[in-house]
N, C-alpha and C positions, 0 to 999 in steps of 0.2 A: 632490344631488351627481351628477356625471356618472359614467357607467360605460364601461369599455372592453372590447369583445369581442375576444378573441384567437382566431384560427383557425389551426390548423396546416395549411398548404397543401401541404407536401411533407415526407416524413420518411424518412430513412435513418439513424435514430438508432442509433449503435453500441451503446448500452445498452438499446435497445428501449423507452425511456420514452414516446416520443411516436408517434402514428399520424396520418396525413393525415386531415383531417376533424374532429379533436378541437377542441372549443371551450371557452373559459374566460371567465367574466365577472368582471372585476376592478372592485371599487369601493373597497375600503380595505385588504384583506388580500392578501398574496401568494398567488397560485394555485399548485397543485401542478405546477410547471414545473421542469425541470432548472435547477439553479443557474447553469450557464454561459449558457444561453439567457436566463434571467431577468436576469442581470447585464447582458447585452447590450441588452435591450429596455426595461429599467426606466426609463431617462431619458425615452424617448418615451412610455411609458405614464403616467408621472408628469405630464409636460407636458400630455397630452390630458386627464387627470383634472382638471387645473386650468385648462382652457379654452383652451389653446394651439392654434394651427394650425401644422402642420409643413410645411416646404418639401419638395415632391416635384417635381423638375424645375423648371419655371418657375411652378408653382402652389403655393398654400398650401391644405392640406386637413387635416381632422380624422381622419387615418389614416396608417399607415406599413406598410412591408414590411421585414422583416429576416431575417437568416440566423444560424444558430448559429455561434459563433466556431470550432467544431470542424470546419472545412472546409466550412461551409455545409450540413451534413447535414440540418438541419431548417430549414424556411422558415415564417415566421409572418406573418400579416396582422393588424394591430390597427386598430380603428376605434371611434369614439365611438358609443354607442347610447343610446337613451332609457331 
């Protein structure tokens, strides 16, 4: 089964939950991520876990970049890893 590595690339989390540089490895269980951020990125994580490639500009890749719905305070990069 595929795994998705999530990396917090920027953080100005108003609750102090996330810090830049944090990583999480997702295989089948939800990682300890803020529920607002997780709800925002879950569709992309699920797609990557199941072999999808996501559209990034004019390319299709096995990664994504997303921001927290709370004003983009936290940025995350997700990518398929071995």
